[in-house]
Each structure stands twice: as C-alpha cells, then as structure tokens.
N, C-alpha and C positions, 0 to 999 in steps of 0.2 A: 504494500500500500504506500502511496506517495503521501507526504504530509504537506499541506498548504503552507505557503510563505506566511510568516508571522509578523513581518514588519509593516510599516505604513505604506499604503498604495494609494497615491493621490492623482497620478497621471492617468491619461486616457487608457493606456495599455494596462495599467494596474487595475482599473475598474473593469476592463474586459476580462482580465485574469480572474478577478473575484467572481464575476458573473459565470464564467465558464467553469470555475471550480465548484460553485454551487450546483450547476447542472450535472457535473461529473459525479459529485457525491450523491445526488438524488438518483441518478441512473444506477450507481453502484448499489444503493439501498434497494431499489426495485429488483435488480438482478439477484442480489443475495436473498431477497424474499422469495423469488421464484424458485431458487435452488433449494432453500432450506425449509420453506413453509412458514418462516417467522414473519410476524407482522412488520410492515414497513414502518409503522409508528414506533415499534420497539427498536428497530434498527436505527431510525433517525434519532431516537432518544440517546442511544449510545454514541452516535456520531457527534451529537451536540456536546457530549462530555469530552471529546478528544480533539476538536478543532477550534480555532479562534472564532470569536463571536461574529466577525465579518463574513464568515462562510456559512453561517447557519440559516 
C-alpha cells in the first residue's frame, strides 16, 4: 500500500494529487469489499485512522 504525502499541498498539482488520492482510496475500499465481503463503511473507517485528514 502506498501512503499519501503528509505535507502541505497548496499548488494546483497538489490539489489534483489530493483529489486523485481520495479517488484511489475509495476505489481500493470498494475492491477490498468485493474481495472480502467486508462493508465499505468498515473499510473506510479504518482508512480514516491511517491517512491524513486531507485525504478523507
């Protein structure tokens, strides 16, 4: 698993990175749910524990 950048991202590319990272994490949660049968809500809860606030 890749870990998102934790510094400040204020430029246009940084904002794009944050948006794309949120999408990637959401897709990973859906895929994991399909594979394991776990609820997406439960997976997202654990993702929120492990990533910086800007990616939630």
